[in-house]
NUTI-427649 format. One record per residue: x, y, z of N, C-alpha, C in turn; residue in one letter. Coordinates in nm, 4 decimals, always signed. Each point is the difference from the previous one (the first is absolute). Layout:
<pts>
{pt {X Y Z} {X Y Z} {X Y Z} 'A'}
...
</pts>
This chain:
<pts>
{pt {+1.0447 -1.5280 -0.5205} {-0.1110 -0.0469 +0.0786} {-0.1297 +0.0590 -0.0536} 'X'}
{pt {-0.1024 -0.0767 -0.0131} {-0.1256 +0.0465 -0.0565} {-0.0719 +0.1010 +0.0883} 'X'}
{pt {+0.0262 -0.0022 +0.1284} {-0.0682 +0.0920 +0.0910} {+0.0207 +0.1451 -0.0416} 'X'}
{pt {+0.1158 +0.0312 -0.0561} {+0.0311 +0.1370 -0.0367} {-0.0418 +0.0345 -0.1425} 'X'}
{pt {-0.0869 -0.0788 -0.0588} {-0.0329 +0.0171 -0.1399} {-0.0600 +0.1374 -0.0320} 'X'}
{pt {-0.0633 +0.0653 +0.0941} {-0.0595 +0.1307 -0.0254} {+0.1008 +0.1145 +0.0053} 'X'}
{pt {+0.1197 -0.0248 +0.0472} {+0.0972 +0.1071 +0.0154} {+0.0738 +0.0243 -0.1303} 'X'}
{pt {-0.0125 +0.1213 -0.0511} {+0.0589 +0.0339 -0.1292} {+0.1502 -0.0216 -0.0019} 'X'}
{pt {+0.0687 +0.0341 +0.1084} {+0.1458 -0.0139 +0.0024} {+0.0452 -0.1454 +0.0122} 'X'}
{pt {-0.0930 -0.0924 +0.0144} {+0.0330 -0.1420 +0.0088} {-0.0339 -0.0749 -0.1294} 'X'}
{pt {-0.0405 +0.0709 -0.1051} {-0.0350 -0.0648 -0.1259} {+0.0975 +0.0417 -0.1089} 'X'}
{pt {+0.0017 -0.0783 -0.1055} {+0.0943 +0.0217 -0.1099} {-0.0434 +0.1113 -0.0946} 'X'}
{pt {-0.1299 +0.0241 -0.0108} {-0.0472 +0.0986 -0.0968} {-0.1321 +0.0603 +0.0452} 'X'}
{pt {-0.0330 +0.1126 -0.0577} {-0.1283 +0.0638 +0.0283} {-0.1145 -0.0924 -0.0414} 'X'}
{pt {+0.0133 -0.0646 -0.1148} {-0.1050 -0.0886 -0.0496} {-0.0270 -0.1142 +0.0974} 'X'}
{pt {+0.1073 -0.0580 +0.0551} {-0.0146 -0.1082 +0.0985} {-0.0708 +0.0517 +0.1247} 'X'}
{pt {+0.0416 +0.1173 +0.0466} {-0.0618 +0.0606 +0.1181} {-0.1472 +0.0293 -0.0254} 'X'}
{pt {-0.0309 +0.0612 -0.1148} {-0.1381 +0.0347 -0.0326} {-0.0869 -0.1251 -0.0083} 'X'}
{pt {+0.0513 -0.1041 -0.0573} {-0.0746 -0.1252 -0.0085} {-0.0314 -0.0538 +0.1394} 'X'}
{pt {+0.0991 -0.0011 +0.0891} {-0.0238 -0.0519 +0.1351} {-0.0959 +0.0880 +0.0777} 'X'}
{pt {+0.0117 +0.1316 -0.0141} {-0.0906 +0.0920 +0.0698} {-0.1431 -0.0207 -0.0492} 'X'}
{pt {-0.0149 -0.0158 -0.1307} {-0.1332 -0.0213 -0.0574} {-0.0603 -0.1307 +0.0503} 'X'}
{pt {+0.0770 -0.1068 -0.0018} {-0.0489 -0.1290 +0.0490} {-0.0342 +0.0063 +0.1486} 'X'}
{pt {+0.0812 +0.0707 +0.0769} {-0.0208 +0.0059 +0.1449} {-0.1125 +0.0932 +0.0423} 'X'}
{pt {-0.0587 +0.0706 -0.0943} {-0.1129 +0.0870 +0.0341} {-0.1330 -0.0747 -0.0038} 'X'}
{pt {+0.0037 -0.1265 -0.0409} {-0.1215 -0.0774 -0.0165} {+0.0049 -0.1244 +0.0903} 'X'}
{pt {-0.1026 -0.0218 +0.0812} {+0.0003 -0.1177 +0.0879} {+0.0142 -0.1322 -0.0760} 'X'}
{pt {-0.0425 -0.0043 -0.1243} {+0.0065 -0.1241 -0.0780} {+0.1395 -0.0274 -0.0554} 'X'}
{pt {+0.0835 +0.1045 -0.0101} {+0.1319 -0.0184 -0.0623} {+0.1159 +0.0393 +0.0903} 'X'}
{pt {-0.0279 +0.0369 +0.1242} {+0.1059 +0.0431 +0.0910} {+0.0985 -0.1145 +0.0237} 'X'}
{pt {+0.1272 +0.0329 +0.0068} {+0.1045 -0.0991 +0.0278} {-0.0279 -0.0626 +0.1366} 'X'}
{pt {+0.0140 -0.1306 +0.0100} {-0.0344 -0.0713 +0.1237} {+0.0835 +0.0440 +0.1200} 'X'}
{pt {+0.1161 +0.0616 -0.0230} {+0.0835 +0.0450 +0.1119} {-0.0180 +0.1490 +0.0291} 'X'}
{pt {-0.0959 +0.0638 -0.0645} {-0.0229 +0.1429 +0.0188} {-0.1446 +0.0195 +0.0425} 'X'}
{pt {-0.0492 +0.1232 -0.0017} {-0.1391 +0.0310 +0.0327} {-0.0534 +0.0962 -0.1053} 'X'}
{pt {-0.1318 +0.0113 -0.0078} {-0.0601 +0.0933 -0.0951} {+0.0480 +0.1407 +0.0330} 'X'}
{pt {+0.0538 +0.0655 -0.1017} {+0.0637 +0.1305 +0.0188} {-0.0385 +0.0942 -0.1134} 'X'}
{pt {-0.0424 +0.1193 +0.0357} {-0.0227 +0.1062 -0.0987} {+0.1212 +0.0913 +0.0012} 'X'}
{pt {+0.0540 +0.0303 -0.1165} {+0.1186 +0.0842 -0.0114} {-0.0357 +0.1244 -0.0808} 'X'}
{pt {+0.0423 +0.1153 +0.0505} {-0.0329 +0.1278 -0.0631} {+0.1257 +0.0837 -0.0220} 'X'}
{pt {+0.0044 +0.0654 -0.1137} {+0.1015 +0.1023 -0.0226} {-0.0588 +0.1328 +0.0449} 'X'}
{pt {+0.0817 +0.0837 +0.0626} {-0.0393 +0.1369 +0.0318} {+0.0546 +0.0871 -0.1122} 'X'}
{pt {-0.0897 +0.0661 -0.0707} {+0.0387 +0.0808 -0.1151} {-0.0398 +0.1452 +0.0258} 'X'}
{pt {+0.0983 +0.0907 -0.0131} {-0.0277 +0.1421 +0.0188} {-0.0792 +0.0505 -0.1199} 'X'}
{pt {-0.1132 +0.0642 +0.0252} {-0.0880 +0.0463 -0.1066} {+0.0640 +0.1064 -0.0889} 'X'}
{pt {+0.0789 +0.0883 +0.0586} {+0.0521 +0.1131 -0.0773} {+0.0917 -0.0403 -0.1148} 'X'}
{pt {+0.0704 -0.1138 +0.0146} {+0.0925 -0.0408 -0.1065} {-0.0033 -0.1500 -0.0301} 'X'}
{pt {-0.0970 -0.0710 +0.0590} {-0.0146 -0.1448 -0.0193} {+0.1246 -0.0788 +0.0373} 'X'}
{pt {+0.0788 +0.0506 +0.0921} {+0.1219 -0.0680 +0.0446} {-0.0340 -0.0983 +0.1112} 'X'}
{pt {+0.0568 -0.1216 -0.0099} {-0.0180 -0.0984 +0.1068} {+0.0813 +0.0462 +0.1208} 'X'}
{pt {-0.0692 +0.0189 +0.1097} {+0.0599 +0.0497 +0.1238} {+0.0346 -0.1155 +0.0931} 'X'}
{pt {-0.0853 -0.1015 +0.0007} {+0.0219 -0.1107 +0.0915} {-0.0889 -0.1175 -0.0316} 'X'}
{pt {+0.0067 -0.0970 +0.0880} {-0.0790 -0.1220 -0.0144} {-0.0438 -0.0436 +0.1398} 'X'}
{pt {-0.1189 -0.0571 +0.0064} {-0.0537 -0.0447 +0.1280} {-0.0865 -0.1229 -0.0254} 'X'}
{pt {+0.0004 -0.0916 +0.0952} {-0.0854 -0.1167 -0.0174} {-0.0805 -0.0287 +0.1258} 'X'}
{pt {-0.1095 -0.0697 -0.0226} {-0.0903 -0.0397 +0.1071} {-0.0141 -0.1512 -0.0036} 'X'}
{pt {+0.0454 -0.0630 +0.1063} {-0.0141 -0.1452 +0.0151} {-0.1267 -0.0240 +0.0816} 'X'}
{pt {-0.0961 -0.0637 -0.0619} {-0.1328 -0.0131 +0.0613} {-0.0026 -0.0911 +0.1218} 'X'}
{pt {+0.0918 -0.0939 +0.0061} {+0.0132 -0.0886 +0.1153} {+0.1485 -0.0151 +0.0283} 'X'}
{pt {+0.0315 -0.0677 +0.1080} {+0.1392 -0.0267 +0.0339} {+0.0203 -0.1499 +0.0154} 'X'}
{pt {+0.1068 -0.0504 -0.0605} {+0.0379 -0.1386 +0.0236} {+0.1079 -0.0018 +0.1085} 'X'}
{pt {+0.0556 -0.1145 +0.0291} {+0.0996 -0.0099 +0.1076} {+0.1198 +0.0922 -0.0253} 'X'}
{pt {+0.0509 -0.0008 -0.1222} {+0.1144 +0.0848 -0.0342} {-0.0325 +0.1478 +0.0176} 'X'}
{pt {-0.1179 +0.0416 -0.0408} {-0.0370 +0.1415 +0.0030} {-0.0493 +0.0474 +0.1363} 'X'}
{pt {-0.0157 -0.0900 +0.0957} {-0.0539 +0.0401 +0.1300} {+0.0845 +0.1082 +0.0660} 'X'}
{pt {+0.1300 -0.0009 -0.0250} {+0.0851 +0.1069 +0.0522} {+0.0167 +0.1153 -0.0980} 'X'}
{pt {-0.0225 -0.0228 -0.1264} {+0.0248 +0.1055 -0.0988} {-0.1224 +0.0871 -0.0258} 'X'}
{pt {-0.1173 -0.0520 +0.0231} {-0.1194 +0.0825 -0.0049} {-0.0754 -0.0013 -0.1316} 'X'}
{pt {-0.1074 +0.0814 -0.0023} {-0.0924 +0.0052 -0.1127} {+0.0395 +0.0978 -0.1092} 'X'}
{pt {+0.1063 +0.0742 +0.0209} {+0.0287 +0.1084 -0.0923} {+0.1497 +0.0189 -0.0161} 'X'}
{pt {+0.0397 +0.0303 -0.1208} {+0.1373 +0.0396 -0.0272} {-0.0035 +0.1176 -0.0953} 'X'}
{pt {+0.0910 +0.0930 +0.0166} {+0.0016 +0.1153 -0.0903} {+0.1408 +0.0540 -0.0143} 'X'}
{pt {+0.0186 +0.0722 -0.1081} {+0.1282 +0.0636 -0.0259} {-0.0243 +0.1239 -0.0854} 'X'}
{pt {+0.0757 +0.1036 +0.0282} {-0.0068 +0.1240 -0.0773} {+0.1347 +0.0216 -0.0654} 'X'}
{pt {-0.0032 +0.0438 -0.1250} {+0.1221 +0.0307 -0.0742} {+0.0875 +0.0930 +0.0853} 'X'}
{pt {+0.1306 -0.0310 +0.0147} {+0.0869 +0.0811 +0.0875} {-0.0057 +0.1507 -0.0274} 'X'}
{pt {-0.0106 +0.0404 -0.1248} {-0.0038 +0.1438 -0.0313} {-0.1304 +0.0663 +0.0421} 'X'}
{pt {-0.1004 -0.0800 +0.0364} {-0.1315 +0.0540 +0.0357} {-0.0343 -0.0181 +0.1469} 'X'}
{pt {+0.0951 -0.0455 +0.0785} {-0.0256 -0.0215 +0.1422} {-0.0070 +0.1318 +0.0751} 'X'}
{pt {-0.0625 -0.0055 +0.1165} {-0.0172 +0.1154 +0.0895} {-0.0881 +0.1089 -0.0618} 'X'}
{pt {-0.0936 -0.0412 -0.0845} {-0.0932 +0.0938 -0.0631} {-0.1455 -0.0353 +0.0323} 'X'}
{pt {-0.0208 -0.0969 +0.0895} {-0.1344 -0.0382 +0.0399} {-0.0646 -0.1076 -0.0855} 'X'}
{pt {+0.0712 -0.0493 -0.1002} {-0.0603 -0.1006 -0.0877} {-0.0304 -0.1303 +0.0726} 'X'}
{pt {+0.0907 -0.0482 +0.0821} {-0.0232 -0.1275 +0.0697} {-0.1210 +0.0097 +0.0929} 'X'}
{pt {-0.0142 +0.1118 +0.0680} {-0.1152 +0.0192 +0.0882} {-0.1290 -0.0069 -0.0795} 'X'}
{pt {-0.0035 +0.0655 -0.1148} {-0.1193 -0.0020 -0.0847} {-0.0245 -0.1384 -0.0596} 'X'}
{pt {+0.1072 -0.0682 -0.0407} {-0.0142 -0.1347 -0.0548} {-0.0625 -0.0937 +0.1031} 'X'}
{pt {+0.0508 +0.0045 +0.1225} {-0.0538 -0.0861 +0.1040} {-0.1442 +0.0383 +0.0323} 'X'}
{pt {-0.0283 +0.1290 +0.0048} {-0.1372 +0.0458 +0.0250} {-0.0956 -0.0584 -0.1045} 'X'}
{pt {+0.0377 +0.0098 -0.1256} {-0.0871 -0.0522 -0.1058} {-0.0130 -0.1519 +0.0076} 'X'}
{pt {+0.1076 -0.0679 +0.0368} {-0.0059 -0.1452 +0.0137} {-0.0942 -0.0400 +0.1130} 'X'}
{pt {-0.0034 +0.0784 +0.1058} {-0.0913 -0.0290 +0.1108} {-0.1457 +0.0051 -0.0473} 'X'}
{pt {-0.0299 +0.0883 -0.0949} {-0.1356 +0.0070 -0.0544} {-0.0317 -0.1274 -0.0783} 'X'}
{pt {+0.0979 -0.0501 -0.0751} {-0.0175 -0.1256 -0.0739} {-0.0212 -0.1155 +0.0980} 'X'}
{pt {+0.0771 -0.0019 +0.1077} {-0.0137 -0.1056 +0.1006} {-0.1385 +0.0042 +0.0645} 'X'}
{pt {-0.0494 +0.1191 +0.0282} {-0.1351 +0.0134 +0.0564} {-0.1042 -0.0536 -0.0968} 'X'}
{pt {+0.0150 +0.0340 -0.1288} {-0.0937 -0.0476 -0.1014} {+0.0047 -0.1528 -0.0113} 'X'}
{pt {+0.1152 -0.0590 +0.0286} {+0.0156 -0.1456 -0.0024} {-0.0482 -0.0628 +0.1312} 'X'}
{pt {-0.0557 +0.0830 +0.0875} {-0.0551 -0.0422 +0.1286} {+0.1040 -0.0572 +0.0952} 'X'}
{pt {+0.1223 +0.0479 -0.0133} {+0.1036 -0.0357 +0.0963} {-0.0248 +0.0817 +0.1257} 'X'}
{pt {+0.0330 -0.0545 +0.1146} {-0.0251 +0.0671 +0.1275} {+0.1258 +0.0638 +0.0588} 'X'}
{pt {+0.1147 -0.0558 -0.0339} {+0.1264 +0.0483 +0.0551} {+0.1102 -0.0253 -0.1016} 'X'}
{pt {+0.0977 +0.0872 +0.0007} {+0.1178 -0.0144 -0.0864} {+0.1224 -0.0034 +0.0896} 'X'}
{pt {+0.0898 -0.0942 -0.0258} {+0.1270 -0.0074 +0.0718} {+0.1110 +0.0393 -0.0966} 'X'}
{pt {+0.0905 +0.0843 +0.0455} {+0.1102 +0.0470 -0.0832} {+0.1289 -0.0120 +0.0797} 'X'}
{pt {+0.1022 -0.0574 -0.0630} {+0.1297 -0.0094 +0.0667} {+0.0928 +0.1089 -0.0516} 'X'}
{pt {+0.0912 +0.0399 +0.0858} {+0.0961 +0.1042 -0.0349} {+0.1256 -0.0208 +0.0846} 'X'}
{pt {+0.1154 +0.0168 -0.0632} {+0.1248 -0.0095 +0.0756} {+0.0063 +0.1156 +0.0993} 'X'}
{pt {+0.0511 -0.0290 +0.1188} {+0.0020 +0.0988 +0.1085} {+0.0647 +0.1325 -0.0386} 'X'}
{pt {+0.1034 -0.0049 -0.0847} {+0.0712 +0.1228 -0.0349} {-0.0639 +0.0766 -0.1158} 'X'}
{pt {-0.1072 -0.0526 -0.0576} {-0.0657 +0.0678 -0.1121} {-0.1018 +0.1008 +0.0541} 'X'}
{pt {+0.0517 +0.1089 +0.0523} {-0.0863 +0.0993 +0.0659} {-0.0988 +0.0641 -0.0972} 'X'}
{pt {+0.0384 +0.0149 -0.1265} {-0.0922 +0.0597 -0.0975} {-0.1227 -0.0887 -0.0186} 'X'}
{pt {+0.0211 -0.1303 -0.0128} {-0.1126 -0.0910 -0.0189} {-0.0835 -0.0119 +0.1272} 'X'}
{pt {+0.0634 +0.0038 +0.1141} {-0.0743 -0.0019 +0.1269} {-0.0932 +0.1209 +0.0062} 'X'}
{pt {+0.0488 +0.1150 -0.0427} {-0.0821 +0.1215 -0.0021} {-0.1194 -0.0173 -0.0945} 'X'}
{pt {+0.0233 -0.0590 -0.1171} {-0.1079 -0.0255 -0.0959} {-0.1068 -0.0873 +0.0635} 'X'}
{pt {+0.0424 -0.1058 +0.0648} {-0.0938 -0.0941 +0.0617} {-0.0774 +0.0677 +0.1128} 'X'}
{pt {+0.0704 +0.0732 +0.0856} {-0.0680 +0.0691 +0.1108} {-0.0955 +0.1075 -0.0512} 'X'}
{pt {+0.0382 +0.0695 -0.1077} {-0.0885 +0.1022 -0.0582} {-0.1290 -0.0601 -0.0545} 'X'}
{pt {+0.0012 -0.1293 -0.0237} {-0.1191 -0.0688 -0.0482} {-0.0668 -0.0832 +0.1094} 'X'}
{pt {+0.0298 +0.0305 +0.1248} {-0.0672 -0.0647 +0.1125} {+0.0683 -0.1235 +0.0539} 'X'}
{pt {+0.1221 -0.0268 -0.0447} {+0.0718 -0.1181 +0.0460} {+0.0369 +0.0076 +0.1468} 'X'}
{pt {-0.0161 -0.1127 +0.0687} {+0.0319 -0.0121 +0.1414} {+0.0979 -0.1165 +0.0149} 'X'}
{pt {+0.1077 +0.0229 +0.0737} {+0.0998 -0.1045 +0.0228} {-0.0655 -0.1216 +0.0630} 'X'}
{pt {+0.0326 -0.1181 -0.0537} {-0.0540 -0.1238 +0.0539} {+0.1084 -0.0877 +0.0624} 'X'}
{pt {+0.1111 -0.0226 -0.0735} {+0.1060 -0.0861 +0.0516} {+0.1237 +0.0119 -0.0883} 'X'}
{pt {+0.1098 -0.0565 +0.0469} {+0.1253 -0.0039 -0.0756} {+0.0329 -0.1443 -0.0365} 'X'}
{pt {+0.0836 -0.0160 -0.1016} {+0.0464 -0.1325 -0.0403} {+0.1335 +0.0158 -0.0716} 'X'}
{pt {+0.0696 -0.1105 -0.0217} {+0.1274 +0.0008 -0.0728} {-0.0185 -0.0700 -0.1333} 'X'}
{pt {+0.0583 +0.0592 -0.1034} {-0.0057 -0.0563 -0.1352} {+0.1313 +0.0311 -0.0694} 'X'}
{pt {+0.0668 -0.1029 -0.0486} {+0.1284 +0.0161 -0.0687} {+0.0972 +0.0849 +0.0828} 'X'}
{pt {+0.0103 -0.0321 +0.1288} {+0.0902 +0.0661 +0.0950} {-0.0295 +0.1477 +0.0218} 'X'}
{pt {-0.1215 +0.0426 -0.0264} {-0.0398 +0.1382 +0.0261} {-0.1245 -0.0019 +0.0870} 'X'}
{pt {-0.0115 +0.1006 +0.0842} {-0.1187 +0.0121 +0.0833} {-0.1008 +0.0879 -0.0720} 'X'}
{pt {-0.1224 -0.0462 +0.0011} {-0.1080 +0.0735 -0.0640} {-0.1200 +0.0038 +0.0939} 'X'}
{pt {-0.0888 +0.0920 -0.0278} {-0.1222 +0.0153 +0.0790} {-0.1208 -0.0279 -0.0881} 'X'}
{pt {-0.1029 -0.0485 +0.0631} {-0.1300 -0.0165 -0.0658} {-0.0922 +0.1084 +0.0558} 'X'}
{pt {-0.0656 +0.0720 -0.0914} {-0.1006 +0.0980 +0.0360} {-0.1345 -0.0498 -0.0473} 'X'}
{pt {-0.1033 +0.0356 +0.0714} {-0.1370 -0.0402 -0.0320} {-0.0804 +0.1250 -0.0326} 'X'}
{pt {-0.0762 -0.0074 -0.1078} {-0.0926 +0.1069 -0.0341} {-0.1385 -0.0624 -0.0043} 'X'}
{pt {-0.0876 +0.0446 +0.0893} {-0.1366 -0.0481 +0.0033} {-0.0788 +0.0779 -0.1050} 'X'}
{pt {-0.0727 -0.0731 -0.0829} {-0.0752 +0.0621 -0.1096} {-0.1437 +0.0260 +0.0366} 'X'}
</pts>
């Protein structure tokens, strides 16, 4: 499905993923089933190691209305070290610069680590929804 074109684990190669991410960062070339999205790698300065990835979806289409404006992931060996909190904090600054007023983020109910990251960045519970037979919550961060 084209909707998932930005997800690295849904593509055949890094080159394919990079091409789609690059195209989707520009309003003139964004895939018609996606939205303009900025994608960032989190790189640790001390050793230039990629720690995680985070993206900012500038708008929401019907599909993304439950999934939100942001998705992020931290390398499993680097979790519980504060990286996700810092990544989201920095992304909020980018969203402010883009003149966004609010960010919506979804998280599965049992993902307590991610809920903590969102709350540490000012996230407030808004509502719950079901996706792929799992219950998830939407949090709102006012910018």
